[in-house]
MOPAC internal coordinates of N, CA, C and O (Angstrom, degrees):
PM7 1SCF
backbone

  N    0.0000 0     0.00 0     0.00 0    0    0    0
  C    1.4611 1     0.00 0     0.00 0    1    0    0
  C    1.5308 1   108.93 1     0.00 0    2    1    0
  O    1.2310 1   119.73 1   -40.68 1    3    2    1
  N    1.3038 1   118.12 1   139.32 1    3    2    1
  C    1.4602 1   124.16 1   177.63 1    5    3    2
  C    1.4954 1   108.38 1  -100.51 1    6    5    3
  O    1.2310 1   121.05 1   -57.24 1    7    6    5
  N    1.3217 1   115.59 1   122.76 1    7    6    5
  C    1.4725 1   120.84 1   179.52 1    9    7    6
  C    1.5767 1   108.96 1   -87.25 1   10    9    7
  O    1.2310 1   120.97 1   -40.51 1   11   10    9
  N    1.3100 1   115.74 1   139.49 1   11   10    9
  C    1.4491 1   120.41 1   171.96 1   13   11   10
  C    1.5304 1   108.38 1  -120.24 1   14   13   11
  O    1.2310 1   121.62 1   -61.90 1   15   14   13
  N    1.3679 1   114.50 1   118.10 1   15   14   13
  C    1.4508 1   119.00 1  -179.79 1   17   15   14
  C    1.5336 1   104.08 1  -130.82 1   18   17   15
  O    1.2310 1   120.46 1   -59.71 1   19   18   17
  N    1.3013 1   116.72 1   120.29 1   19   18   17
  C    1.4853 1   124.59 1  -179.50 1   21   19   18
  C    1.5235 1   111.84 1    46.49 1   22   21   19
  O    1.2310 1   121.28 1  -125.49 1   23   22   21
  N    1.3298 1   115.15 1    54.51 1   23   22   21
  C    1.4520 1   122.94 1   176.32 1   25   23   22
  C    1.5681 1   113.19 1    65.61 1   26   25   23
  O    1.2310 1   120.21 1  -160.76 1   27   26   25
  N    1.3129 1   117.21 1    19.24 1   27   26   25
  C    1.4608 1   119.02 1   175.09 1   29   27   26
  C    1.5124 1   108.33 1  -116.52 1   30   29   27
  O    1.2310 1   120.74 1   -44.40 1   31   30   29
  N    1.3358 1   116.19 1   135.60 1   31   30   29
  C    1.4648 1   123.21 1  -179.42 1   33   31   30
  C    1.5030 1   108.20 1   -99.69 1   34   33   31
  O    1.2310 1   121.70 1   -47.89 1   35   34   33
  N    1.3454 1   114.35 1   132.11 1   35   34   33
  C    1.4980 1   121.01 1   178.87 1   37   35   34
  C    1.5526 1   106.01 1  -122.13 1   38   37   35
  O    1.2310 1   122.65 1   -39.22 1   39   38   37
  N    1.3449 1   112.52 1   140.78 1   39   38   37
  C    1.4652 1   115.71 1   175.91 1   41   39   38
  C    1.5411 1   111.48 1   -76.87 1   42   41   39
  O    1.2310 1   119.47 1     1.48 1   43   42   41
  N    1.3387 1   118.61 1  -178.52 1   43   42   41
  C    1.4243 1   120.81 1  -173.96 1   45   43   42
  C    1.5111 1   113.28 1   -65.91 1   46   45   43
  O    1.2310 1   119.39 1   162.24 1   47   46   45
  N    1.3471 1   118.77 1   -17.76 1   47   46   45
  C    1.4421 1   120.47 1   176.69 1   49   47   46
  C    1.5505 1   112.34 1   -95.16 1   50   49   47
  O    1.2310 1   120.20 1  -175.36 1   51   50   49
  N    1.3194 1   117.22 1     4.64 1   51   50   49
  C    1.4342 1   120.63 1   176.00 1   53   51   50
  C    1.5307 1   116.48 1    91.17 1   54   53   51
  O    1.2310 1   120.14 1  -173.98 1   55   54   53
  N    1.3445 1   117.34 1     6.02 1   55   54   53
  C    1.4588 1   121.45 1  -178.94 1   57   55   54
  C    1.4961 1   109.23 1   -85.25 1   58   57   55
  O    1.2310 1   119.65 1   -46.29 1   59   58   57
  N    1.3251 1   118.27 1   133.71 1   59   58   57
  C    1.4831 1   124.82 1   176.54 1   61   59   58
  C    1.5121 1   109.17 1   -60.94 1   62   61   59
  O    1.2310 1   120.34 1   -53.23 1   63   62   61
  N    1.3182 1   116.96 1   126.77 1   63   62   61
  C    1.4615 1   118.15 1   177.72 1   65   63   62
  C    1.5327 1   112.88 1  -115.90 1   66   65   63
  O    1.2310 1   119.90 1   161.57 1   67   66   65
  N    1.3526 1   117.79 1   -18.43 1   67   66   65
  C    1.4326 1   120.20 1  -179.39 1   69   67   66
  C    1.5055 1   112.05 1  -169.42 1   70   69   67
  O    1.2310 1   119.73 1   -37.56 1   71   70   69
  N    1.3178 1   118.11 1   142.44 1   71   70   69
  C    1.4720 1   122.15 1   170.27 1   73   71   70
  C    1.5205 1   104.27 1  -106.46 1   74   73   71
  O    1.2310 1   121.32 1   -53.93 1   75   74   73
  N    1.3097 1   115.08 1   126.07 1   75   74   73
  C    1.4612 1   121.52 1  -179.54 1   77   75   74
  C    1.5049 1   107.40 1   -86.15 1   78   77   75
  O    1.2310 1   121.19 1   -56.81 1   79   78   77
  N    1.3458 1   115.33 1   123.19 1   79   78   77
  C    1.4616 1   120.48 1   179.88 1   81   79   78
  C    1.5538 1   107.42 1  -157.76 1   82   81   79
  O    1.2310 1   121.40 1   -68.20 1   83   82   81
  N    1.3102 1   114.92 1   111.80 1   83   82   81
  C    1.4591 1   117.25 1   176.01 1   85   83   82
  C    1.5743 1   106.27 1  -113.91 1   86   85   83
  O    1.2310 1   120.52 1   -68.37 1   87   86   85
  N    1.2998 1   116.62 1   111.63 1   87   86   85
  C    1.4580 1   119.14 1  -178.50 1   89   87   86
  C    1.5382 1   113.21 1   -66.19 1   90   89   87
  O    1.2310 1   120.55 1   162.86 1   91   90   89
  N    1.3150 1   116.56 1   -17.14 1   91   90   89
  C    1.4783 1   121.23 1   179.28 1   93   91   90
  C    1.5155 1   112.99 1   -92.06 1   94   93   91
  O    1.2310 1   119.79 1   172.82 1   95   94   93
  N    1.3123 1   118.01 1    -7.18 1   95   94   93
  C    1.5217 1   121.66 1  -177.84 1   97   95   94
  C    1.5025 1   111.72 1    53.53 1   98   97   95
  O    1.2310 1   121.31 1  -129.17 1   99   98   97
  N    1.3178 1   115.11 1    50.83 1   99   98   97
  C    1.4912 1   121.65 1  -176.49 1  101   99   98
  C    1.5459 1   111.26 1   -73.37 1  102  101   99
  O    1.2310 1   121.07 1   -35.28 1  103  102  101
  N    1.2949 1   115.56 1   144.72 1  103  102  101
  C    1.4583 1   121.94 1   173.68 1  105  103  102
  C    1.5176 1   109.01 1  -113.25 1  106  105  103
  O    1.2310 1   120.48 1    -8.73 1  107  106  105
  N    1.3014 1   116.68 1   171.27 1  107  106  105
  C    1.5048 1   121.62 1   179.10 1  109  107  106
  C    1.5387 1   110.98 1   -57.90 1  110  109  107
  O    1.2310 1   119.52 1   150.95 1  111  110  109
  N    1.3468 1   118.51 1   -29.05 1  111  110  109
  C    1.4600 1   121.35 1   178.48 1  113  111  110
  C    1.5165 1   113.31 1   -70.06 1  114  113  111
  O    1.2310 1   120.06 1   162.51 1  115  114  113
  N    1.3446 1   117.48 1   -17.49 1  115  114  113
  C    1.4414 1   121.60 1   179.68 1  117  115  114
  C    1.5269 1   112.48 1   -89.63 1  118  117  115
  O    1.2310 1   120.64 1  -169.66 1  119  118  117
  N    1.3280 1   116.38 1    10.34 1  119  118  117
  C    1.4777 1   119.61 1  -177.07 1  121  119  118
  C    1.5114 1   108.75 1  -114.36 1  122  121  119
  O    1.2310 1   121.87 1   -34.69 1  123  122  121
  N    1.3175 1   114.03 1   145.31 1  123  122  121
  C    1.4877 1   117.76 1   172.96 1  125  123  122
  C    1.4975 1   108.26 1  -121.01 1  126  125  123
  O    1.2310 1   120.97 1   -28.50 1  127  126  125
  N    1.3464 1   115.75 1   151.50 1  127  126  125
  C    1.4375 1   120.96 1  -179.60 1  129  127  126
  C    1.5311 1   109.79 1   -60.08 1  130  129  127
  O    1.2310 1   121.56 1   -44.94 1  131  130  129
  N    1.2874 1   114.62 1   135.06 1  131  130  129
  C    1.4796 1   121.42 1   178.99 1  133  131  130
  C    1.5233 1   108.27 1  -112.09 1  134  133  131
  O    1.2310 1   121.14 1   113.05 1  135  134  133
  N    1.3251 1   115.42 1   -66.95 1  135  134  133
  C    1.4295 1   122.69 1   176.64 1  137  135  134
  C    1.4915 1   107.42 1  -139.19 1  138  137  135
  O    1.2310 1   117.96 1   -97.02 1  139  138  137
  N    1.2987 1   121.49 1    82.98 1  139  138  137
  C    1.4634 1   124.00 1  -172.80 1  141  139  138
  C    1.5424 1   111.13 1   -61.03 1  142  141  139
  O    1.2310 1   119.50 1   150.17 1  143  142  141
  N    1.3013 1   118.56 1   -29.83 1  143  142  141
  C    1.4842 1   120.57 1   177.96 1  145  143  142
  C    1.5418 1   109.13 1   -60.51 1  146  145  143
  O    1.2310 1   120.33 1   150.95 1  147  146  145
  N    1.3369 1   116.98 1   -29.05 1  147  146  145
  C    1.4417 1   122.84 1  -177.23 1  149  147  146
  C    1.5187 1   112.90 1  -100.63 1  150  149  147
  O    1.2310 1   121.35 1  -171.41 1  151  150  149
  N    1.3749 1   115.03 1     8.59 1  151  150  149
  C    1.5022 1   121.12 1   179.59 1  153  151  150
  C    1.5260 1   109.06 1    60.13 1  154  153  151
  O    1.2310 1   119.63 1  -134.43 1  155  154  153
  N    1.3157 1   118.32 1    45.57 1  155  154  153
  C    1.4624 1   122.32 1   179.90 1  157  155  154
  C    1.5194 1   111.36 1  -125.70 1  158  157  155
  O    1.2310 1   121.72 1   -32.98 1  159  158  157
  N    1.3403 1   114.32 1   147.02 1  159  158  157
  C    1.4412 1   121.72 1   173.82 1  161  159  158
  C    1.4933 1   105.88 1  -131.77 1  162  161  159
  O    1.2310 1   121.08 1   -12.45 1  163  162  161
  N    1.3336 1   115.55 1   167.55 1  163  162  161
  C    1.4787 1   120.46 1   174.38 1  165  163  162
  C    1.4963 1   108.94 1  -118.66 1  166  165  163
  O    1.2310 1   121.26 1   -42.40 1  167  166  165
  N    1.3468 1   115.19 1   137.60 1  167  166  165
  C    1.4330 1   120.66 1   177.59 1  169  167  166
  C    1.5452 1   111.44 1   -76.85 1  170  169  167
  O    1.2310 1   119.82 1   -46.79 1  171  170  169
  N    1.3037 1   117.95 1   133.21 1  171  170  169
  C    1.4397 1   121.87 1  -179.39 1  173  171  170
  C    1.5302 1   111.03 1   -72.78 1  174  173  171
  O    1.2310 1   119.80 1   158.01 1  175  174  173
  N    1.3282 1   117.98 1   -21.99 1  175  174  173
  C    1.4647 1   121.86 1  -176.20 1  177  175  174
  C    1.5382 1   111.10 1   -87.07 1  178  177  175
  O    1.2310 1   119.50 1   133.46 1  179  178  177
  N    1.3245 1   118.55 1   -46.54 1  179  178  177
  C    1.4737 1   118.40 1  -171.38 1  181  179  178
  C    1.5464 1   111.16 1  -116.63 1  182  181  179
  O    1.2310 1   120.39 1   173.98 1  183  182  181
  N    1.3725 1   116.86 1    -6.02 1  183  182  181
  C    1.4456 1   120.06 1   176.81 1  185  183  182
  C    1.5131 1   113.90 1    73.84 1  186  185  183
  O    1.2310 1   119.52 1  -175.11 1  187  186  185
  N    1.3706 1   118.52 1     4.89 1  187  186  185
  C    1.4625 1   119.27 1   178.85 1  189  187  186
  C    1.5332 1   109.98 1   -78.84 1  190  189  187
  O    1.2310 1   121.90 1   -23.92 1  191  190  189
  N    1.3199 1   113.97 1   156.08 1  191  190  189
  C    1.4694 1   121.89 1   176.21 1  193  191  190
  C    1.5342 1   107.73 1   -74.90 1  194  193  191
  O    1.2310 1   120.01 1   -47.57 1  195  194  193
  N    1.2882 1   117.59 1   132.43 1  195  194  193
  C    1.4508 1   124.49 1   176.66 1  197  195  194
  C    1.5230 1   109.09 1  -111.37 1  198  197  195
  O    1.2310 1   118.74 1   -61.15 1  199  198  197
  N    1.2937 1   120.00 1   118.85 1  199  198  197
  C    1.4693 1   124.91 1  -178.27 1  201  199  198
  C    1.5064 1   107.93 1   -86.77 1  202  201  199
  O    1.2310 1   121.22 1   -51.82 1  203  202  201
  N    1.3375 1   115.28 1   128.18 1  203  202  201
  C    1.4619 1   122.60 1  -177.47 1  205  203  202
  C    1.5550 1   107.18 1   -88.36 1  206  205  203
  O    1.2310 1   120.64 1   -75.39 1  207  206  205
  N    1.2932 1   116.38 1   104.61 1  207  206  205
  C    1.4686 1   122.31 1  -175.92 1  209  207  206
  C    1.5229 1   111.80 1   -69.65 1  210  209  207
  O    1.2310 1   119.12 1   162.63 1  211  210  209
  N    1.3159 1   119.29 1   -17.37 1  211  210  209
  C    1.4765 1   122.33 1   175.16 1  213  211  210
  C    1.5043 1   111.99 1   -61.69 1  214  213  211
  O    1.2310 1   120.13 1   159.00 1  215  214  213
  N    1.3380 1   117.37 1   -21.00 1  215  214  213
  C    1.4464 1   122.38 1  -176.69 1  217  215  214
  C    1.5225 1   110.92 1  -111.76 1  218  217  215
  O    1.2310 1   120.81 1  -163.58 1  219  218  217
  N    1.3300 1   116.06 1    16.42 1  219  218  217
  C    1.4663 1   120.91 1  -177.41 1  221  219  218
  C    1.5578 1   110.33 1  -122.85 1  222  221  219
  O    1.2310 1   121.41 1   -27.44 1  223  222  221
  N    1.3044 1   114.90 1   152.56 1  223  222  221
  C    1.4800 1   119.03 1   173.14 1  225  223  222
  C    1.5337 1   109.00 1   -86.22 1  226  225  223
  O    1.2310 1   121.73 1   -12.82 1  227  226  225
  N    1.3083 1   114.29 1   167.18 1  227  226  225
  C    1.4740 1   120.33 1   178.87 1  229  227  226
  C    1.5242 1   108.64 1   -58.66 1  230  229  227
  O    1.2310 1   119.79 1   135.47 1  231  230  229
  N    1.3146 1   118.01 1   -44.53 1  231  230  229
  C    1.4388 1   121.64 1  -177.88 1  233  231  230
  C    1.5863 1   109.22 1   -62.39 1  234  233  231
  O    1.2310 1   120.31 1   138.58 1  235  234  233
  N    1.2805 1   117.01 1   -41.42 1  235  234  233
  C    1.5102 1   122.06 1  -178.89 1  237  235  234
  C    1.5761 1   108.22 1   -63.64 1  238  237  235
  O    1.2310 1   120.68 1   139.80 1  239  238  237
  N    1.2737 1   116.31 1   -40.20 1  239  238  237
  C    1.4681 1   121.35 1  -179.46 1  241  239  238
  C    1.4866 1   111.24 1   -63.46 1  242  241  239
  O    1.2310 1   120.14 1   129.66 1  243  242  241
  N    1.3501 1   117.34 1   -50.34 1  243  242  241
  C    1.4382 1   123.85 1  -178.62 1  245  243  242
  C    1.5157 1   107.71 1   -62.82 1  246  245  243
  O    1.2310 1   119.49 1   132.16 1  247  246  245
  N    1.3379 1   118.58 1   -47.84 1  247  246  245
  C    1.4530 1   121.12 1   178.62 1  249  247  246
  C    1.5335 1   114.94 1   -59.43 1  250  249  247
  O    1.2310 1   120.59 1   142.55 1  251  250  249
  N    1.3571 1   116.47 1   -37.45 1  251  250  249
  C    1.4565 1   121.89 1   177.09 1  253  251  250
  C    1.5459 1   109.43 1   -58.28 1  254  253  251
  O    1.2310 1   120.07 1   128.68 1  255  254  253
  N    1.3488 1   117.46 1   -51.32 1  255  254  253
  C    1.4393 1   118.77 1  -177.28 1  257  255  254
  C    1.4648 1   114.83 1   -75.12 1  258  257  255
  O    1.2310 1   118.43 1   158.53 1  259  258  257
  N    1.3151 1   120.59 1   -21.47 1  259  258  257
  C    1.4546 1   123.28 1   171.87 1  261  259  258
  C    1.5531 1   109.34 1   -71.16 1  262  261  259
  O    1.2310 1   120.87 1   137.50 1  263  262  261
  N    1.3239 1   115.94 1   -42.50 1  263  262  261
  C    1.4349 1   122.77 1  -179.59 1  265  263  262
  C    1.5240 1   112.65 1   -70.80 1  266  265  263
  O    1.2310 1   121.22 1   138.63 1  267  266  265
  N    1.3529 1   115.27 1   -41.37 1  267  266  265
  C    1.4793 1   122.77 1  -176.28 1  269  267  266
  C    1.5115 1   108.57 1  -138.40 1  270  269  267
  O    1.2310 1   120.38 1   -92.05 1  271  270  269
  N    1.3689 1   116.89 1    87.95 1  271  270  269
  C    1.4931 1   121.89 1  -179.89 1  273  271  270
  C    1.5493 1   112.81 1   -57.59 1  274  273  271
  O    1.2310 1   120.65 1   154.90 1  275  274  273
  N    1.3386 1   116.36 1   -25.10 1  275  274  273
  C    1.4594 1   117.92 1  -177.33 1  277  275  274
  C    1.5389 1   113.21 1   -92.23 1  278  277  275
  O    1.2310 1   120.86 1  -172.63 1  279  278  277
  N    1.3478 1   115.95 1     7.37 1  279  278  277
  C    1.4577 1   119.21 1  -178.58 1  281  279  278
  C    1.5292 1   110.27 1   -64.23 1  282  281  279
  O    1.2310 1   121.19 1   -27.89 1  283  282  281
  N    1.3565 1   115.32 1   152.11 1  283  282  281
  C    1.4536 1   121.23 1   178.27 1  285  283  282
  C    1.5545 1   107.50 1  -106.22 1  286  285  283
  O    1.2310 1   121.22 1   -28.28 1  287  286  285
  N    1.2895 1   115.27 1   151.72 1  287  286  285
  C    1.4624 1   120.28 1  -179.29 1  289  287  286
  C    1.4781 1   112.10 1  -147.23 1  290  289  287
  O    1.2310 1   121.84 1   -31.39 1  291  290  289
  N    1.3180 1   114.09 1   148.61 1  291  290  289
  C    1.4395 1   122.99 1   174.05 1  293  291  290
  C    1.5314 1   107.78 1   -97.92 1  294  293  291
  O    1.2310 1   119.30 1   -56.25 1  295  294  293
  N    1.3292 1   118.94 1   123.75 1  295  294  293
  C    1.4178 1   121.99 1  -176.39 1  297  295  294
  C    1.5211 1   109.22 1  -123.11 1  298  297  295
  O    1.2310 1   121.32 1   -57.55 1  299  298  297
  N    1.3402 1   115.09 1   122.45 1  299  298  297
  C    1.4565 1   120.27 1   179.63 1  301  299  298
  C    1.5172 1   106.96 1   -92.81 1  302  301  299
  O    1.2310 1   118.38 1   -50.31 1  303  302  301
  N    1.3248 1   120.69 1   129.69 1  303  302  301
  C    1.4375 1   121.11 1  -174.90 1  305  303  302
  C    1.5145 1   114.28 1   -68.48 1  306  305  303
  O    1.2310 1   118.34 1   166.05 1  307  306  305
  N    1.3296 1   120.77 1   -13.95 1  307  306  305
  C    1.4417 1   123.76 1   179.15 1  309  307  306
  C    1.5250 1   112.90 1   -93.58 1  310  309  307
  O    1.2310 1   119.94 1   177.91 1  311  310  309
  N    1.3249 1   117.73 1    -2.09 1  311  310  309
  C    1.4188 1   122.35 1   178.62 1  313  311  310
  C    1.5587 1   109.26 1   -66.13 1  314  313  311
  O    1.2310 1   119.37 1   -59.17 1  315  314  313
  N    1.3248 1   118.81 1   120.83 1  315  314  313
  C    1.4575 1   121.45 1  -173.30 1  317  315  314
  C    1.5825 1   112.47 1   -66.45 1  318  317  315
  O    1.2310 1   119.34 1   169.66 1  319  318  317
  N    1.3350 1   118.87 1   -10.34 1  319  318  317
  C    1.4194 1   121.30 1   174.68 1  321  319  318
  C    1.4986 1   112.43 1   -67.00 1  322  321  319
  O    1.2310 1   120.77 1   154.52 1  323  322  321
  N    1.3534 1   116.14 1   -25.48 1  323  322  321
  C    1.4652 1   121.50 1  -174.35 1  325  323  322
  C    1.5126 1   112.23 1  -104.65 1  326  325  323
  O    1.2310 1   121.92 1   -40.39 1  327  326  325
  N    1.3020 1   113.93 1   139.61 1  327  326  325
  C    1.5051 1   119.93 1   174.72 1  329  327  326
  C    1.5280 1   104.84 1  -115.93 1  330  329  327
  O    1.2310 1   120.29 1   -79.03 1  331  330  329
  N    1.3179 1   117.05 1   100.97 1  331  330  329
  C    1.4612 1   120.40 1  -176.19 1  333  331  330
  C    1.5018 1   107.95 1   -90.64 1  334  333  331
  O    1.2310 1   122.02 1   -55.60 1  335  334  333
  N    1.3683 1   113.74 1   124.40 1  335  334  333
  C    1.4291 1   122.21 1  -175.80 1  337  335  334
  C    1.5414 1   110.63 1  -124.33 1  338  337  335
  O    1.2310 1   121.14 1   -25.80 1  339  338  337
  N    1.3056 1   115.42 1   154.20 1  339  338  337
  C    1.4498 1   119.42 1   175.71 1  341  339  338
  C    1.5173 1   108.27 1   -99.23 1  342  341  339
  O    1.2310 1   120.74 1   -39.92 1  343  342  341
  N    1.2941 1   116.20 1   140.08 1  343  342  341
  C    1.4901 1   121.15 1  -178.99 1  345  343  342
  C    1.5026 1   110.80 1   -75.80 1  346  345  343
  O    1.2310 1   120.10 1   180.00 1  347  346  345

């Protein structure tokens, strides 16, 4: 399970893997399908690829941010992979 505390993602061993911060405050409506087979969308504001974590495993999410720390992702709060906590 990936913990989210104050917009920071931690892997199952408690190591920080990503700080979530979108300066454009993008919503799902601001994304267009890019390659749905790869669970990716494109942001209409900055043109970056947005990875849809609803279609990814926990391992894939952790590997994505280890491989590309600047990657963007869409995270749904009801996805059971995530444990959202308040600090």
